[in-house]
C-alpha positions, -999 to 999 in steps of 0.1 A, spaced: -1 -1 -2 12 32 -9 11 66 13 -22 78 -13 -39 46 -5 -35 45 34 -44 83 39 -84 79 35 -111 86 55 -119 48 67 -82 43 73 -74 73 91 -102 67 110 -93 32 116 -56 44 130 -72 72 153 -99 48 167 -74 21 177 -47 45 189 -69 66 215 -96 43 223 -92 44 257 -53 56 262 -47 79 292 -10 90 275 -25 111 244 -50 136 238 -59 148 200 -81 186 197 -92 200 164 -86 235 155 -114 254 158 -119 274 126 -113 244 108 -137 224 132 -163 253 125 -160 251 89 -160 214 83 -194 216 106 -210 240 87 -204 226 55 -213 187 67 -244 205 88 -268 174 103 -240 144 94 -217 167 117 -238 158 147 -236 122 139 -198 117 134 -173 107 159 -146 123 169 -123 101 146 -144 112 117 -141 146 128 -100 142 130 -98 126 98 -120 156 79 -98 180 94 -68 164 83 -81 154 46 -93 194 44 -58 208 52 -60 214 91 -38 199 117 -41 183 148 -31 189 181 -18 160 196 -9 163 238 18 141 254 2 133 285 29 111 298 56 141 296 31 168 316 49 195 338 45 202 372 17 222 367 0 197 341 9 208 306 18 186 280 37 192 250 18 198 218 29 191 185 7 202 153 2 175 127 -12 174 95 -20 151 66 16 151 54 27 141 89 6 109 87 24 106 54 57 104 64 48 85 96 27 57 73 61 50 53 87 48 82 58 27 105 52 4 76 91 0 70 100 -2 105 70 -22 118 61 -48 94 41 -68 119 21 -39 128 18 -31 90 5 -66 84 -20 -66 111 -31 -31 95 -39 -42 65 -53 -80 75 -81 -62 96 -60 -79 125 -48 -43 145 -56 -37 177 -46 -2 205 -8 -10 199 -9 -10 159 -25 23 166 -7 36 194 26 31 173 14 46 146 5 75 163 37 74 182 58 78 143 36 108 141 43 125 170 80 112 176 92 100 145 101 65 163 83 44 191 90 58 224 68 45 246 70 9 237 
């Protein structure tokens, strides 16, 4: 699979869902401006969309997501944040596919789980697996 084939709404939703469901190590937020624009564009359908659908639409419409590393909060509870767009997901995909062939195979055969998604999201955040 090429990165262009990977960067579909369905795949983004699947990987983001797997990475974040029950994960207390990460938080993702959508930019308000893009969120509001898409909410208006999608109308009534927007209220039926899950958070992963929203995040995928933000990425596919050129927006950036804010990803917070809750494992590295400072004493005041502030977590490091990075902003990532679709191009970051594309770069992460290629590295993840090449360096984590079992994760990639599990994703392609729909045998993916939390760790498949979490490992991918770490490639987006850090360019490598930081949290084993």
